[in-house]
C-alpha positions in Angstrom: 96.7 92.0 102.5 97.3 95.2 100.6 98.6 95.3 97.1 100.0 98.6 96.0 101.2 99.8 92.5 103.3 102.4 91.2 104.1 104.0 87.8 103.2 102.3 84.7 102.1 99.4 86.8 99.3 100.9 88.2 98.6 102.8 84.8 98.2 99.1 83.3 96.0 97.8 86.3 94.1 101.0 86.6 94.2 101.0 90.5 96.7 102.5 92.9 96.1 100.1 95.7 93.8 97.0 96.6 93.0 94.7 99.2 93.8 91.0 98.0 92.6 87.7 99.8 95.2 85.4 98.9 96.5 81.8 99.6 99.8 82.6 98.0 103.1 81.5 100.3 105.3 83.6 97.9 105.2 86.8 95.9 105.6 84.7 93.0 102.5 82.8 93.4 100.8 85.9 94.3 101.8 87.3 90.9 100.3 84.2 89.3 97.1 84.8 91.3 97.0 88.4 89.9 97.9 87.4 86.4 95.1 84.9 86.2 92.7 87.7 87.2 92.2 89.6 84.0 94.4 90.7 80.6 95.4 93.9 82.6 97.2 91.9 85.4 98.5 89.6 82.7 100.1 92.7 81.0 101.3 94.5 84.0 102.9 91.2 85.4 104.3 90.0 81.8 108.1 91.0 82.2 109.2 90.5 86.1 112.8 91.6 85.1 110.9 95.2 84.6 109.5 95.1 87.9 110.4 95.4 91.5 108.7 94.3 94.7 108.5 95.5 98.5 107.1 94.0 101.4 106.5 95.9 104.0 108.2 99.0 102.2 111.4 96.7 102.2 112.9 95.6 99.0 112.5 91.7 98.5 112.5 89.3 95.7 110.1 87.3 93.8 110.6 84.1 95.7 110.3 85.7 99.2 107.5 84.5 101.7 104.4 86.2 102.5 104.3 85.1 105.9 103.2 88.2 107.9 103.1 90.6 105.2 100.4 93.1 105.4 101.7 95.3 102.1 103.3 94.2 99.1 104.2 97.1 96.6 105.2 96.9 92.9 106.9 99.1 91.0 109.5 99.8 87.8 113.2 100.1 89.0 114.1 103.7 90.2 116.8 105.2 88.5 119.2 108.0 90.6 119.7 111.5 89.1 
């Protein structure tokens, strides 16, 4: 699946997007797999309260299933203005 990073998440990881092979059943399991890769991922995902997730461009939760999902995007909360 494609994993997309926005804003400071992209800056910490150093990539805007990557293809990820995973056996994770939920977003949280995917996050744990990513955090275990390298320190830069661990840092980017160290405070999940500062992150939002979208599955196939729909806002979702970290306990959501990844079944059938083609794209996971991580980004900080957006503010209006």
